Residue frames as a rotation matrix with the C-alpha (Angstrom) as fourth column:
MET 1
0.064 -0.420 -0.905 -49.44
0.315 0.869 -0.381 27.68
0.947 -0.261 0.188 5.22
THR 2
0.934 0.329 0.138 -49.68
-0.038 -0.291 0.956 27.66
0.355 -0.898 -0.260 8.98
LEU 3
0.280 -0.852 0.442 -46.74
-0.917 -0.374 -0.139 28.33
0.284 -0.367 -0.886 11.27
ASN 4
0.290 -0.113 0.950 -46.95
-0.570 0.777 0.266 24.79
-0.768 -0.619 0.161 12.68
ARG 5
0.894 0.093 0.438 -46.83
0.266 0.675 -0.688 23.28
-0.359 0.732 0.579 9.18
LYS 6
0.721 -0.689 0.073 -43.81
-0.388 -0.488 -0.782 25.46
0.575 0.535 -0.619 8.24
ARG 7
0.151 -0.665 0.731 -41.95
-0.968 0.050 0.246 24.23
-0.201 -0.745 -0.636 11.32
LYS 8
0.525 0.102 0.845 -42.67
-0.120 0.992 -0.045 20.61
-0.843 -0.078 0.533 10.44
MET 9
0.969 -0.161 0.185 -41.44
0.210 0.155 -0.965 21.17
0.127 0.975 0.184 6.90
ILE 10
0.450 -0.847 0.283 -38.24
-0.754 -0.530 -0.389 22.85
0.480 -0.038 -0.877 8.15
ASN 11
0.220 -0.327 0.919 -37.69
-0.751 0.544 0.374 19.97
-0.622 -0.773 -0.126 10.58
TRP 12
0.767 0.117 0.630 -38.00
0.216 0.878 -0.426 17.45
-0.604 0.463 0.649 7.73
VAL 13
0.856 -0.510 0.083 -35.58
-0.106 -0.331 -0.938 19.42
0.506 0.794 -0.337 5.57
VAL 14
0.230 -0.784 0.576 -33.05
-0.965 -0.259 0.033 19.55
0.123 -0.564 -0.816 8.43
ILE 15
0.352 -0.042 0.935 -33.46
-0.388 0.903 0.186 15.81
-0.852 -0.428 0.301 9.07
GLY 16
0.953 0.042 0.299 -33.01
0.246 0.465 -0.850 15.11
-0.175 0.884 0.433 5.35
VAL 17
0.613 -0.780 0.127 -29.82
-0.515 -0.516 -0.684 17.20
0.599 0.354 -0.718 5.17
LEU 18
0.118 -0.559 0.820 -28.46
-0.944 0.193 0.268 15.44
-0.309 -0.806 -0.505 8.27
LEU 19
0.619 0.169 0.767 -29.23
-0.055 0.983 -0.173 12.02
-0.783 0.065 0.618 6.79
ILE 20
0.944 -0.317 0.091 -27.46
0.100 0.015 -0.995 12.94
0.314 0.948 0.046 3.57
ALA 21
0.359 -0.850 0.386 -24.44
-0.821 -0.485 -0.303 14.20
0.444 -0.208 -0.871 5.52
VAL 22
0.186 -0.249 0.950 -24.28
-0.724 0.619 0.304 11.07
-0.664 -0.744 -0.066 7.69
THR 23
0.848 0.172 0.502 -24.67
0.172 0.806 -0.566 8.79
-0.501 0.567 0.654 4.66
TYR 24
0.801 -0.598 0.039 -21.91
-0.204 -0.334 -0.920 10.64
0.563 0.729 -0.389 2.81
THR 25
0.179 -0.752 0.634 -19.61
-0.980 -0.193 0.048 10.44
0.086 -0.630 -0.772 5.84
ILE 26
0.370 0.020 0.929 -20.20
-0.399 0.906 0.139 6.72
-0.839 -0.422 0.343 6.31
MET 27
0.928 0.067 0.366 -19.68
0.272 0.552 -0.788 5.96
-0.255 0.831 0.494 2.62
THR 28
0.705 -0.681 0.197 -16.46
-0.133 -0.400 -0.907 7.99
0.697 0.613 -0.373 2.26
ALA 29
0.252 -0.635 0.730 -14.77
-0.961 -0.254 0.111 7.53
0.115 -0.730 -0.674 5.64
LYS 30
0.394 -0.215 -0.894 -12.59
-0.046 0.967 -0.252 4.50
0.918 0.141 0.371 6.17
GLY 31
0.981 -0.102 0.164 -11.14
-0.173 -0.086 0.981 5.62
-0.086 -0.991 -0.101 9.50
GLY 32
0.466 -0.875 0.134 -7.47
0.479 0.377 0.793 5.47
-0.744 -0.305 0.594 10.43
VAL 33
-0.456 -0.692 -0.560 -5.06
-0.256 -0.501 0.827 6.11
-0.853 0.520 0.051 7.58
GLN 34
0.704 0.695 0.143 -6.70
-0.004 0.205 -0.979 6.42
-0.710 0.689 0.147 4.19
ASP 35
-0.199 -0.948 0.249 -4.17
0.234 0.201 0.951 5.09
-0.952 0.247 0.182 1.72
HIS 36
0.471 0.381 0.795 -5.92
0.852 0.039 -0.523 6.38
-0.230 0.924 -0.307 -1.40
VAL 37
0.979 -0.165 0.119 -3.92
-0.129 -0.956 -0.264 9.60
0.158 0.243 -0.957 -1.03
VAL 38
0.140 -0.956 0.259 -0.67
-0.976 -0.089 0.200 8.55
-0.168 -0.281 -0.945 0.66
ARG 39
0.900 0.207 -0.384 0.63
-0.335 0.892 -0.303 5.38
0.280 0.401 0.872 -0.91
ILE 40
0.620 -0.702 0.350 3.29
0.102 0.514 0.852 2.92
-0.778 -0.492 0.390 0.12
GLY 41
0.089 -0.725 0.683 6.50
0.937 0.294 0.190 3.60
-0.339 0.623 0.705 -1.80
GLN 42
0.473 0.100 0.875 5.76
0.558 -0.803 -0.210 7.25
0.681 0.588 -0.436 -2.48
ALA 43
-0.619 -0.714 0.326 7.60
0.259 -0.579 -0.773 10.20
0.741 -0.394 0.543 -0.95
ALA 44
-0.152 0.517 -0.843 6.41
0.988 0.062 -0.140 10.96
-0.020 -0.854 -0.520 2.56
PRO 45
0.481 0.378 0.792 4.66
0.436 -0.886 0.158 14.35
0.761 0.269 -0.590 2.71
GLU 46
-0.665 -0.734 0.138 6.59
0.316 -0.443 -0.839 16.97
0.677 -0.514 0.526 4.68
ILE 47
0.651 0.744 -0.153 5.20
0.528 -0.298 0.795 18.02
0.546 -0.599 -0.586 8.03
GLU 48
-0.564 -0.817 0.123 6.52
0.446 -0.426 -0.787 20.65
0.695 -0.389 0.605 10.34
GLY 49
0.611 0.743 0.272 5.61
0.132 -0.434 0.891 22.34
0.781 -0.509 -0.364 13.56
VAL 50
-0.181 -0.599 0.780 6.67
-0.751 -0.428 -0.503 22.99
0.635 -0.677 -0.371 17.11
ASP 51
-0.282 0.040 -0.958 7.27
0.379 0.923 -0.073 20.27
0.881 -0.384 -0.276 19.67
ILE 52
0.663 0.663 -0.348 6.04
0.552 -0.119 0.826 20.45
0.506 -0.739 -0.445 23.27
ASN 53
0.172 -0.685 -0.708 9.35
0.852 -0.258 0.456 22.09
-0.495 -0.682 0.539 24.26
GLY 54
0.664 0.218 -0.715 8.94
-0.015 -0.952 -0.305 24.89
-0.747 0.213 -0.630 21.72
ARG 55
-0.466 -0.881 -0.085 11.51
-0.187 0.005 0.982 23.62
-0.865 0.473 -0.167 19.21
GLU 56
0.304 0.498 -0.812 10.77
-0.906 -0.111 -0.407 23.67
-0.293 0.860 0.418 15.50
VAL 57
-0.359 -0.318 0.877 10.57
-0.098 0.948 0.303 20.18
-0.928 0.023 -0.372 14.01
LYS 58
0.188 0.369 -0.910 10.40
-0.972 -0.064 -0.226 19.07
-0.141 0.927 0.347 10.38
LEU 59
0.854 0.128 0.505 10.07
-0.079 0.990 -0.117 15.54
-0.515 0.060 0.855 9.11
SER 60
0.835 -0.549 0.011 12.85
0.060 0.070 -0.996 16.31
0.546 0.833 0.091 6.62
ASP 61
0.328 -0.726 0.605 15.20
-0.929 -0.364 0.066 16.87
0.172 -0.584 -0.794 9.60
TYR 62
0.296 -0.116 0.948 15.18
-0.507 0.822 0.259 13.08
-0.810 -0.557 0.184 9.92
ARG 63
0.850 -0.008 -0.526 16.21
-0.495 0.325 -0.806 12.31
0.177 0.946 0.272 6.32
GLY 64
-0.165 -0.921 -0.353 18.74
-0.644 0.371 -0.669 9.48
0.747 0.117 -0.654 6.35
LYS 65
-0.921 -0.018 0.390 16.96
-0.336 0.545 -0.768 7.78
-0.198 -0.839 -0.508 9.25
GLY 66
-0.530 0.819 -0.219 13.92
0.499 0.510 0.700 5.59
0.686 0.262 -0.679 9.38
VAL 67
-0.858 0.295 0.421 11.01
-0.487 -0.730 -0.480 7.38
0.165 -0.616 0.770 11.06
VAL 68
-0.518 0.787 -0.335 8.08
0.822 0.567 0.060 6.03
0.237 -0.244 -0.940 13.04
LEU 69
-0.854 0.323 0.409 5.55
-0.295 -0.947 0.130 8.86
0.429 -0.009 0.903 12.74
HIS 70
-0.644 0.558 -0.523 3.03
0.711 0.688 -0.142 8.14
0.281 -0.464 -0.840 15.47
TYR 71
-0.513 0.600 0.614 -0.27
-0.346 -0.799 0.492 10.07
0.786 0.040 0.618 15.73
TRP 72
-0.422 0.329 -0.845 -1.92
0.783 0.602 -0.156 9.98
0.458 -0.727 -0.512 19.16
GLY 73
-0.136 0.383 0.913 -3.99
-0.400 -0.865 0.303 11.89
0.907 -0.324 0.271 21.74
SER 74
-0.947 -0.269 0.176 -4.18
-0.252 0.283 -0.925 11.55
0.199 -0.921 -0.336 25.51
TRP 75
-0.274 0.940 0.202 -7.99
-0.848 -0.137 -0.513 11.41
-0.454 -0.312 0.834 25.25
CYS 76
0.265 0.290 -0.920 -7.78
-0.803 0.594 -0.044 8.29
0.533 0.751 0.390 23.03
PRO 77
0.647 0.039 0.762 -8.00
-0.631 0.588 0.506 5.08
-0.428 -0.808 0.405 25.14
SER 78
0.924 -0.315 0.216 -6.23
0.380 0.810 -0.446 2.96
-0.034 0.495 0.868 22.50
CYS 79
0.461 -0.781 0.421 -3.43
-0.100 -0.517 -0.850 5.52
0.882 0.350 -0.316 22.26
VAL 80
0.288 -0.308 0.907 -2.90
-0.944 -0.251 0.215 5.46
0.161 -0.918 -0.363 26.02
LYS 81
0.826 0.119 0.550 -2.99
-0.290 0.927 0.236 1.65
-0.482 -0.355 0.801 26.05
GLU 82
0.828 -0.497 0.261 -0.36
0.536 0.565 -0.627 1.26
0.164 0.659 0.734 23.31
MET 83
0.788 -0.518 0.332 1.94
-0.447 -0.853 -0.270 4.10
0.423 0.064 -0.904 24.40
PRO 84
0.511 -0.660 0.550 4.16
-0.490 0.302 0.818 1.82
-0.706 -0.687 -0.169 26.53
PHE 85
0.501 -0.311 0.807 4.94
0.648 0.754 -0.112 -0.17
-0.574 0.579 0.579 23.35
ILE 86
0.815 -0.210 0.539 5.80
0.305 -0.636 -0.709 3.01
0.492 0.743 -0.454 21.43
LYS 87
0.723 -0.553 0.413 8.02
-0.690 -0.560 0.458 4.11
-0.022 -0.616 -0.787 24.32
GLN 88
0.445 -0.557 0.701 9.77
-0.065 0.761 0.646 0.71
-0.893 -0.333 0.303 24.45
ALA 89
0.683 -0.178 0.708 10.28
0.723 0.300 -0.622 0.74
-0.102 0.937 0.334 20.68
TYR 90
0.805 -0.391 0.447 11.95
-0.193 -0.884 -0.426 4.15
0.561 0.257 -0.787 20.93
GLU 91
0.561 -0.580 0.591 14.05
-0.783 -0.140 0.606 3.12
-0.269 -0.802 -0.533 23.92
SER 92
0.790 -0.291 0.539 15.22
0.330 0.944 0.025 -0.02
-0.516 0.158 0.842 22.11
ALA 93
0.287 -0.697 -0.657 17.50
-0.509 -0.692 0.512 2.43
-0.812 0.188 -0.553 20.29
MET 94
0.522 -0.074 0.850 17.32
0.646 0.685 -0.337 0.66
-0.557 0.725 0.406 16.96
ALA 95
-0.432 -0.835 -0.341 20.21
0.377 -0.510 0.773 2.17
-0.819 0.205 0.536 15.03
GLY 96
-0.992 -0.101 0.070 19.08
0.109 -0.457 0.883 4.72
-0.057 0.884 0.464 12.47
VAL 97
-0.274 0.958 0.085 15.39
0.605 0.103 0.789 4.71
0.747 0.268 -0.608 13.45
GLU 98
-0.995 0.002 0.096 13.65
-0.067 -0.726 -0.684 7.58
0.068 -0.687 0.723 15.23
VAL 99
-0.222 0.965 -0.140 10.18
0.972 0.231 0.047 7.98
0.078 -0.125 -0.989 16.69
LEU 100
-0.981 0.063 0.184 8.32
-0.064 -0.998 -0.003 11.25
0.183 -0.015 0.983 16.19
GLY 101
-0.441 0.871 -0.215 5.02
0.824 0.298 -0.482 11.58
-0.356 -0.390 -0.849 18.01
VAL 102
-0.831 0.322 0.453 2.30
-0.008 -0.822 0.569 13.85
0.556 0.469 0.686 16.65
ASN 103
-0.751 0.572 -0.328 -0.22
0.473 0.120 -0.873 14.91
-0.460 -0.811 -0.361 19.27
MET 104
-0.695 0.621 0.363 -3.73
0.151 -0.367 0.918 15.60
0.703 0.693 0.161 18.08
GLY 105
0.177 0.983 0.046 -6.46
0.250 -0.090 0.964 17.31
0.952 -0.159 -0.262 20.03
ASP 106
0.387 -0.083 -0.918 -4.64
0.922 0.045 0.384 18.10
0.009 -0.996 0.094 23.26
SER 107
0.964 -0.199 0.176 -3.54
-0.209 -0.977 0.044 21.45
0.164 -0.079 -0.983 24.57
LYS 108
0.150 -0.985 -0.089 0.21
-0.294 0.041 -0.955 21.92
0.944 0.170 -0.284 24.90
GLY 109
-0.272 -0.217 0.937 -0.15
-0.946 -0.119 -0.302 21.68
0.177 -0.969 -0.173 28.68
THR 110
0.644 0.586 0.492 -2.16
-0.650 0.758 -0.053 18.45
-0.404 -0.286 0.869 28.56
ALA 111
0.841 -0.393 -0.371 0.27
-0.053 0.622 -0.781 16.88
0.538 0.677 0.502 26.08
HIS 112
-0.112 -0.938 0.329 3.25
-0.540 -0.220 -0.812 17.97
0.834 -0.268 -0.482 28.19
GLU 113
0.001 0.211 0.978 1.64
-0.981 0.189 -0.040 16.50
-0.193 -0.959 0.207 31.31
PHE 114
0.927 0.367 0.082 1.01
-0.334 0.903 -0.270 13.20
-0.173 0.222 0.959 29.50
VAL 115
0.545 -0.798 -0.258 4.57
-0.097 0.246 -0.965 13.06
0.833 0.550 0.057 28.14
THR 116
-0.285 -0.649 0.706 5.99
-0.786 -0.263 -0.559 13.79
0.549 -0.714 -0.435 31.61
SER 117
0.215 0.448 0.868 3.77
-0.904 0.428 0.003 11.31
-0.370 -0.785 0.497 33.47
HIS 118
0.976 0.141 0.168 4.56
-0.063 0.915 -0.397 8.53
-0.210 0.377 0.902 30.95
GLN 119
0.262 -0.963 -0.060 8.25
-0.194 -0.113 0.974 9.50
-0.945 -0.244 -0.216 30.82
LEU 120
0.780 0.033 0.625 8.30
0.586 0.310 -0.749 9.73
-0.218 0.950 0.222 27.04
SER 121
0.087 -0.845 -0.528 11.64
0.196 -0.505 0.841 10.87
-0.977 -0.176 0.121 25.71
PHE 122
-0.459 -0.201 0.866 10.93
0.875 0.070 0.480 10.97
-0.157 0.977 0.144 21.96
PRO 123
-0.975 0.069 -0.209 9.97
-0.094 -0.989 0.111 14.29
-0.199 0.128 0.972 20.36
VAL 124
-0.243 0.959 0.148 6.27
0.879 0.282 -0.385 15.13
-0.411 0.036 -0.911 20.27
LEU 125
-0.957 -0.018 0.291 5.04
0.196 -0.778 0.597 17.56
0.216 0.628 0.747 17.65
MET 126
-0.418 0.861 -0.289 1.87
0.190 -0.228 -0.955 19.51
-0.889 -0.454 -0.068 18.45
ASP 127
-0.881 0.178 0.437 -0.71
0.448 0.022 0.894 19.59
0.150 0.984 -0.099 15.64
PRO 128
-0.553 0.706 -0.442 -3.31
0.206 -0.398 -0.894 22.17
-0.807 -0.586 0.075 16.72
SER 129
-0.306 0.441 -0.844 -4.30
-0.818 -0.575 -0.004 23.04
-0.487 0.689 0.537 13.14
GLY 130
0.487 0.471 0.736 -4.51
-0.121 0.871 -0.477 19.42
-0.865 0.143 0.480 12.03
SER 131
0.585 -0.266 -0.766 -2.14
-0.808 -0.272 -0.523 20.04
-0.069 0.925 -0.374 9.10
ALA 132
-0.562 -0.822 0.090 0.23
-0.817 0.569 0.093 17.19
-0.128 -0.021 -0.992 10.06
ALA 133
-0.369 0.533 0.761 -2.73
0.003 0.820 -0.572 14.82
-0.929 -0.209 -0.304 10.25
GLU 134
0.659 0.668 -0.345 -4.17
-0.293 -0.194 -0.936 16.10
-0.693 0.718 0.068 6.98
ALA 135
-0.014 -0.761 -0.648 -0.85
-0.984 -0.103 0.142 15.51
-0.175 0.640 -0.748 5.18
TYR 136
-0.935 -0.351 -0.048 -1.31
-0.354 0.931 0.091 11.78
0.013 0.102 -0.995 5.79
ARG 137
-0.244 0.944 -0.223 -5.13
-0.548 0.056 0.835 11.76
0.800 0.326 0.504 5.76
ILE 138
-0.931 -0.083 -0.356 -5.30
0.245 0.581 -0.776 10.63
0.271 -0.810 -0.520 9.38
LYS 139
-0.229 0.939 0.258 -8.94
-0.391 -0.331 0.859 10.22
0.892 0.096 0.443 10.35
GLY 140
0.862 0.504 -0.048 -8.75
-0.182 0.396 0.900 8.10
0.473 -0.767 0.433 13.48
LEU 141
-0.078 -0.897 0.435 -6.32
-0.879 -0.144 -0.454 7.43
0.470 -0.417 -0.778 16.30
PRO 142
0.163 -0.929 -0.332 -3.96
-0.250 -0.364 0.897 5.87
-0.954 -0.063 -0.292 16.90
ALA 143
0.990 0.012 0.142 -2.30
0.135 0.251 -0.959 5.84
-0.047 0.968 0.247 13.49
THR 144
0.289 -0.956 -0.043 1.33
-0.098 -0.074 0.992 5.25
-0.952 -0.283 -0.115 12.57
VAL 145
0.969 -0.120 -0.218 3.30
-0.223 -0.030 -0.974 5.87
0.110 0.992 -0.055 9.41
PHE 146
0.430 -0.871 0.239 6.63
0.335 0.400 0.853 4.11
-0.839 -0.287 0.463 8.89
ILE 147
0.954 -0.144 -0.264 9.03
-0.297 -0.595 -0.747 6.05
-0.049 0.791 -0.610 6.65
THR 148
0.646 -0.759 0.085 12.32
0.761 0.630 -0.157 4.81
0.065 0.166 0.984 5.19
ALA 149
0.019 -0.770 -0.637 15.65
0.557 -0.521 0.647 6.63
-0.830 -0.367 0.419 5.42
GLN 150
-0.814 -0.283 0.508 15.07
0.579 -0.316 0.752 7.70
-0.052 0.906 0.421 1.81
GLY 151
-0.798 0.527 -0.294 11.86
-0.378 -0.816 -0.438 9.45
-0.470 -0.239 0.850 2.83
LYS 152
-0.584 0.614 -0.531 9.45
-0.433 0.318 0.844 6.90
0.686 0.723 0.080 1.31
VAL 153
0.108 0.718 0.688 6.32
-0.989 0.148 0.001 5.58
-0.101 -0.680 0.726 3.00
GLU 154
-0.853 -0.445 -0.273 6.97
-0.453 0.891 -0.036 1.94
0.259 0.093 -0.961 3.94
GLN 155
-0.570 0.697 -0.435 3.76
0.680 0.698 0.226 1.19
0.461 -0.167 -0.872 5.84
LEU 156
-0.471 0.588 0.658 0.57
-0.627 -0.747 0.219 2.86
0.620 -0.309 0.721 7.03
TYR 157
-0.717 0.198 -0.668 -0.81
0.496 0.819 -0.289 1.34
0.490 -0.538 -0.686 10.22
ALA 158
-0.267 0.730 0.629 -4.27
-0.586 -0.641 0.496 2.30
0.765 -0.236 0.599 11.45
GLY 159
0.726 0.636 -0.262 -5.21
-0.141 0.510 0.848 1.24
0.673 -0.578 0.460 14.95
GLU 160
0.647 -0.357 0.674 -3.64
-0.753 -0.156 0.639 0.08
-0.123 -0.921 -0.370 18.15
PHE 161
-0.168 -0.754 -0.635 -0.44
-0.482 0.624 -0.615 -1.90
0.860 0.203 -0.468 18.46
THR 162
0.822 0.530 0.207 -0.87
-0.455 0.393 0.799 -4.74
0.342 -0.751 0.564 20.93
SER 163
0.772 -0.634 -0.044 2.77
0.532 0.605 0.592 -5.78
-0.349 -0.481 0.804 21.27
LEU 164
0.318 -0.786 -0.530 6.28
-0.412 -0.618 0.670 -4.42
-0.854 0.006 -0.520 20.99
ASP 165
-0.434 -0.522 0.734 7.08
0.344 0.657 0.671 -7.05
-0.833 0.544 -0.106 18.35
GLN 166
0.488 0.676 0.552 4.45
0.806 -0.107 -0.581 -5.58
-0.334 0.729 -0.598 15.99
ILE 167
0.932 -0.139 -0.335 6.30
-0.182 -0.978 -0.101 -2.26
-0.313 0.155 -0.937 16.02
THR 168
0.119 -0.993 0.000 9.88
-0.512 -0.061 0.857 -3.51
-0.851 -0.102 -0.516 15.99
SER 169
-0.074 -0.127 0.989 9.26
0.627 0.765 0.145 -5.90
-0.775 0.631 0.023 13.09
ILE 170
0.779 0.353 0.519 8.21
0.626 -0.496 -0.602 -2.93
0.045 0.794 -0.607 10.94
MET 171
0.800 -0.546 -0.248 11.02
-0.395 -0.791 0.468 -0.75
-0.451 -0.277 -0.848 12.35
LYS 172
-0.018 -0.838 0.545 13.53
0.150 0.537 0.830 -3.31
-0.989 0.096 0.116 11.07
ARG 173
0.261 0.196 0.945 12.19
0.930 0.211 -0.300 -2.74
-0.259 0.958 -0.128 7.55
ILE 174
0.909 0.104 0.404 12.85
0.244 -0.919 -0.311 1.01
0.339 0.381 -0.860 7.76
GLN 175
0.633 -0.757 -0.165 16.22
0.068 -0.159 0.985 0.70
-0.771 -0.634 -0.049 9.45
PRO 176
0.635 -0.461 -0.620 18.94
-0.773 -0.390 -0.500 2.03
-0.011 0.797 -0.604 7.13
LYS 177
0.940 -0.341 0.022 21.12
0.341 0.932 -0.121 -0.74
0.020 0.121 0.992 5.76
LYS 178
0.407 -0.888 -0.215 24.84
-0.297 -0.351 0.888 -0.58
-0.864 -0.297 -0.406 6.52
PRO 179
0.610 -0.257 -0.749 26.97
-0.771 0.027 -0.637 -0.62
0.184 0.966 -0.181 3.37
ASP 180
0.940 -0.325 -0.100 28.90
0.330 0.943 0.038 -3.82
0.082 -0.069 0.994 2.82
THR 181
0.649 -0.760 0.014 32.47
-0.683 -0.575 0.451 -3.49
-0.335 -0.303 -0.892 4.09
GLN 182
0.700 -0.365 0.614 34.00
0.388 0.916 0.102 -6.21
-0.600 0.167 0.782 1.94
């Protein structure tokens, strides 16, 4: 076999492997939150890490409160576009509901700069290893998980929010109920 023919054969093998990989990726990826692993009504997987200020943060620290777990990156145009709605939802101070941002793909400095320039006051967890994203099978950004005060997944939302009302209507569902005082 000639050298030229060996190269052609290697090229075809490489192209074949790439086609198989692309086909597999297309057939198995749904993008956003893949709910075949994390299901509505089940216990929310624990995540933990360090926020942009160096403090340790665990999802379980928020038990007893509803949590809006929002995955984002400054490099994601949809994330940047919807961030004012996330900020407003947090600043609405809905009793018993917290927002926890999870930054994906940015350096600590870039994330800190974004948080400062957008005047975000909710905690932002850094996820350099991707473990917080993997816990919820996050494949695309933005993605948001709404968790009840009992630590159960209420809703998985893949994609961009286009209004404050979209967020606050779901936040009301995770807001802890006040006991009847009758």
